[in-house]
N, C-alpha and C positions, 0 to 999 in steps of 0.2 A: 838830803831827804831822799833823792832818786835812788842813790846807792843803798839805802837802808830798806827801801820797798823792793828793790831787785834782790837783796839778800833774803827778804822775808818770803818773797814768792819763790825762790830757789830752795830754800828749806822746806816749804809747803809742798812743793812739787816732788821733792825727795821722799817726803814722808807718805805722799799719796801712791808713789810707785812702789814703795817697800812694803805697805800694808797688805795689799792683795797677795804678795808673794810669801808672806809670813805664814798663813796655815799650810800651803803647799810645801814649804820647806820643812815644816814640823812633821809631815807624813813621810814614813820610810816606805821604801819600795824596793823590789828586785831589779838590779841593773844588769845582771848577767849571770851566766852558770856555766858549769862544765861537768857533764854534756851538755849541749845547748838543747834548748827547748825544741821538741820535734825532731832531734838528731836520730841517726841509724848507727848503733855502734857494733863492730863486729867483735871487739876485744873489750871485755868488761873492765872498767877502771877500778883501782883499789879504793878510792874515795869520790864522793860527789862534792863539787863546790859550788857554794852560793855566794853571789856578791850583791851586797846592798848599797843604797845610796848613803844610808847612816849606819852608825855602828850598833849593831842589834844587842839587846840585854840578854846575856845567857841565862839569866832566871826566869825570863818570861817568853823566851823563844822556844817554839815547839815544832819539831821536824818529825815527818813519818816517810818511809820509803816502802812501797809495796810493789810486788811483781805480779806475774800471771796467777790467777785463781786467788787474789788477795793475800798472797804469801809475803810475810813481812821479810824486808831484805836490808833492813838497818843492822850493820854489823857491829855497832858500838855507840858510844856518846859521842855528840858532835864537839869539834874543837873550834874556838872563836879566836880569830886573829884580826883585830880591826873591823873592818866592814865585811870581811870574809868568814864564812863558815864551812868547815870540811867534815863531811859525814862519811864515816867508814861503810864501804858497799860489800854486802853479802850476796853476789848474784846467784840466781837460780837457774830455772828453766829459760829458754829464749822467749822472748815476747815484750809485751808494753810494761815499763816501769813508771810509776807515778810518784814524784816527791812533792810532798804537801808541806807547807810552812806556814808559821804564824808568828809574827814579829809585833812588838809593841813600839809605836812612834813616840816621839818626844812629848807630845800632848797627850799621851795614854790611850790613844785610839789604836785598837788591834787591826793588823794588816793580814789578810789570809790570801793564799794564792798556791799554785802548784805548777810544776812543769812536768813534761812527759818526754821519754825517750825510749827507742826500741832496741833490745839487745838482740842481734841477729844469731847469736850462737849461745849455748847454754848446757846445762846438764842433761844427760839422755832422758828419755821418757821413763817415768816411774813403772816398775813391773805391775802386772795386774793383781788385784786385791785377792786375798785367800778366799773370799766369799764366792769367787767364781767357779761355777760348776766344772770340774775335770770331765774330760771325755771318757765315757764308759768302755773299760777293756774288752776285747773280744772274748765271748764265752769260750771254754774249752771244747774240744771236739766230742767229749763224750757226755756233755751236759745237755739235757733237753731244752729246746728252744723256748724262751719266755713267751708270755701271752702277747706282748708287744711285738716280738718278731713274728708271731703267727698271724697278727692282724696286719703287719706290714707285707709279709711275703704271701699271705693268702693260703688256702687249703691245698695247693698243687702239691705239696710235699707228703700229704697224708696218704696212707694207703688206702685203696679202694675197699669200700664195705659191702659184703654180699648182702642181698635181700633176704633177710630171715624171717619175713612174714609168712605165716602158715597157708598153705593152699587150701581153699574151700571147694567142696563139690567133687564129683567122680572125674576121672580123666576124659580127654575129648573122644577117645575112641568109643567109650562107653555110651556118651550121648548120642554119637552116630549110629551106633547099633540099635539103641532104644528108638530112635526116629524112623529108622527102616521097618522094624516090627510093627511100628503104629500105621505106617503107610500099608503095609501088607494086610493088617487086619481090617483097615477101612476099605481095601479093594474087595476083599472077600466079602465084607458086609453089603458092600454095593452090588455084587454079583448076586448073592441070595435075594435081595430085595427086588432086582429086577426080574428074576425067575417067577418070584412070588407072585408079582403083578401079572405076568403073562399067564400063570396058572389060574 
């Protein structure tokens, strides 16, 4: 009887220890990658490798690769080999690359995640867009300056303009002569007035 009770207790203990681990074992997750998460890579790899705890289902696995400015860097269809998935990599400009994945666990629960790595070298910068305004060519020497040039450089280059307003009234010497005659007439009139009073 004692041996039977010991056997029953051993089985119950084993079952109790195994039950909590069953849901965790049913969920798949990422166990490693190449490049590693957070790595800085000087030379772009030909492919990216993801390693999972369980074998992913090719029919339900989704993988995306995006580079700087959300440019797609997925070079082809992923290749599945056991618990490993290899993704062709199409590198572009230097910068941050994000690999997103979604796998389905054995219990049907989807697992999503991502890893990030930085490519320190890449393609040269893109040329400027055609919509950019090209610089204006210099005007020929014989062409008149535009209104914008005149506003920029000011009226310094313009020739002086003579005063064409008409002159009004007699010249200055005529005014002086008239004033002298008036003074002379006033003096003569004053002399005659004084003599008249005395007489």
